N, C-alpha and C positions, 0 to 999 in steps of 0.2 A: 820669186815676183807673186808667182800663182798661189804660194802658200797665204803670203798678205792677203791676196784678195779675198778667199777663201777665208780667211780668218774675219775678214772686215764684214764679208756680206753674212757671216754667222752671227756675229754678233749684233745686226741688224734684225736679226730674227726674235731676238729677246729684248727688242725696245716695247715699250707698253703701247699697246692699241691706242689709237685716236680714240678719246673720249666723244659719248654719243654727243649731241645738239643741244641746247639747251629747251628747245622747243621739246624735244621728245620725253626728256626728263621731266617735265610739266606734265605732261599730258601722261605718260604713266603714274604719276602720283596721285593727279585726279580723277584718274580711272580706279574702282575696287575691280578686284580680282577675285579669285575663289579663295588662292591663297590667301591673299590679305584679310578676307572676310574671315576666314580661320583663325589667322594670328590676332586679329582686334578680338575677336571673341576668348581666345586664350589669355589677350594681357588687359582682360577688364578688371576693374577693381572698383571699388566702392564709389571711389570719388569719380571715377571715368566711366562709370556704368551708362551715363546717359549719350556717350558716341554712338552706341548700337542704333539709338534711334534715327540719327543723323543717315544711317547708312538703308534703311528701310525702306527705301523707293526701291534703290539697288536690288534689294534682295527678293522684292515681290517681282520683279520684271525680269531678273535674271536666274535666279535660282533655282535650279530643278527639286524634284520630289524628294530626293535622299539629303541634298545639301539643306534644303529647307526644314527639313525634320530633325537632322541634326544640331543646325545652328539653334531653332527654337528649344532644342531639347537643353542645348548646352547653355542658352540664355537663361533659361528657366534654373536652371539647376546652380549657375552663378548668383543670381539675385536671391536664391534661397539660403545660398551659403552668406552673403551680405546680407540676410533680413530685409530684401527688397522685393517687390512684387513688379512684375511685367506689366507694363500697361497694357489695357485689357483692348483686343483688336491688332494686337502688334503682330503685322505680315498677315492679316487676314485678308487681304485683298491680293493673295499671291498668284498670279499668271498659274503656277505649278497646280494648285487645288483650284482652279477654276471648273473642270470638269466635274468634280466632286461637289463644289458647292451648286453646280447649277441642277444635278439630281436629286436634292435633298427639296 
């Protein structure tokens, strides 16, 4: 009897965890993250290049200097490879570069 109880409780340990609620999934997909931004830039194609402009406000508000400079460099490189141009002033009002802009 003890073995049966032990087997049953052990099998329960392998049951899948309860999935998170729908609300948390929507919140996570609606909010951009650093990793999500990196994946977005990595996955850009000539046809989907304009999707980076939809995230410009998030980049300006949340990206630090390193993430901002790497993202801009990668976006410019992708644009050049596709024969496109990054719109002038893209991420020009970034919070990370505010002090440097004030010194000019």
